[in-house]
C-alpha positions, 0 to 999 in steps of 0.5 A: 283666650288672646294674648296677654301683650300689646304689639303696638307697644312692641312695634312702637319700641322697635321704632324707638331704638332704630339703632338696634333694628339697623345693627340687626338688619347689617348683621343678619343680611350681611350674614345671608349675603356669606351664605349667598356668597359662599355658597354661589362660589362653591358651586361655581367652583364645583361645577368649573371642576367636573365640567369637563369630561363626562362630567357636565358640572355635576359638582356644582351641588357639592361645591355649594354644599361645601360653601353652605357648610363654610359660611355654617362654620363661621357664623358658628363661631361668631354665635357669641359675638352676636348674642353679646352686642346685638342682642344682649344690648337691644335687650338692655335698651328695651328693658329701659323703656319698658320702664319708661326710664331716661337714658343717662344724660349724655349717652345715647343707646348704643354707648348706654347698652354697651355699659350695662351689658359690659357691667353686668357680663364682663365678657362674652364667654359668660354670657354665653355660659349663662344663655346655655345654662338658661336654655338647658333649664328650659329644656327640663321645664318643658319635659317636666310640664309635659308639655301641652298635655298640662294646658290643654289635655286631650286624651286619645289624640297622640299625633295631634299632641306631638304636633302641638308640642313641637309649636310649644318647643318652638315658641319658647325659643325667646324666653332665653332672652327674656331670662336676660332681660330680667338680669339685666333689670334687676340691681344684683351683680350676680347673674347666675342668682338673677337668672335662676330666679328668672327661671323659678318665676317662669316656672310657676307661672308656665301657662301665661308664657306658654299662651303668649309664646306660642300666638307670637310663634304662630304670628312670627312664623305665618309671616316669615312664611309670607316672606319666603314665598315672596323671596323665592322668584327673586332668588331663583333669578339670581341664582340662575346667573350661577352655572349649574344645577342649583335650584335646590339651593335657590330655595335654601337661600330664599329661607336664609333671606327670610330667616334674617329679615325674622331675625332682624326685625320679628325676633325683636317684636316677638321678645319685646311681646313676651318680655311685657307678659314675664314682667307684668305676670313677675311682678311682685312674685318670689320664686315658690320653693316648690318650684325650687325643689321641681327644677333642682330635681330635674335639671343637672343644668339648674343645680350646676346654676345655683352652684354658680350662683353660690360661689360668685361671691365668697361668703355669698351670705344671706342671699346664699341662704335663699339658694336651697337644695329643695327639700328632699321629699318630692313637691307636688305637682302644679295645678 
């Protein structure tokens, strides 16, 4: 069965985009340090507040929880910036590398990526809005397909099916980034329309994408778990320097550090691998009207994407006519 991507090509692409890998490492390991600092400081303060009387530092856990929640809040407000500056820029450069096209003369990777992202998405909020709609449609596609039942129908094994469906949902984490890559790769200025097109292409080729996404997910999380185990000992040693019983938080911090490594290095490898599959499988294809009709019926996010594509340019012209609302009759199930 195997997979349809080249890991060596993906790793080589990471080497060629070292500036972005370094940027990702600074950002994501910076996030990990923020969690360590906030959790450790909160734990120390909580311990100090409750160390008098009969408390015996019992507040260390709750202080650490408060610090962890604060760091999570900061990360929540930075999510648009991370998508716009870190991920989108890397996607733009990787798309250029995929097509073996040279960068414009006098422009480095970072400058080129900044120009492309700003040209396609005028501001972070626009890209974030596109990304959120794409994620909503992807969830609808997963529900529409019934998960693994379309790929490996195994009657009577409901618990196994639920487990495998969970793996599939987890494996589709990076499909929204592939949709953004498709939008960046096209010459259209209407990101809503190109994202819509890419979602239909994804739906009509779902078997190939799910198979490869599952392989990548198993590889990625297996490696992340190994990193987590390796980091446990040094994390416990660091947290032991903070007063109070923070053993539980040592596991949390080790996981965050492993997640940072995954986000900085492993995720772009998986994303470029899936990018290979998407571009190769959809080469020369056009959106299937049956799948358009399915998505129009199944997803309000897809209908919103269609509306935004229509309204993007006044008098959308011939392209506007292509964005049909789908036939009134239900489309047949995919084979």
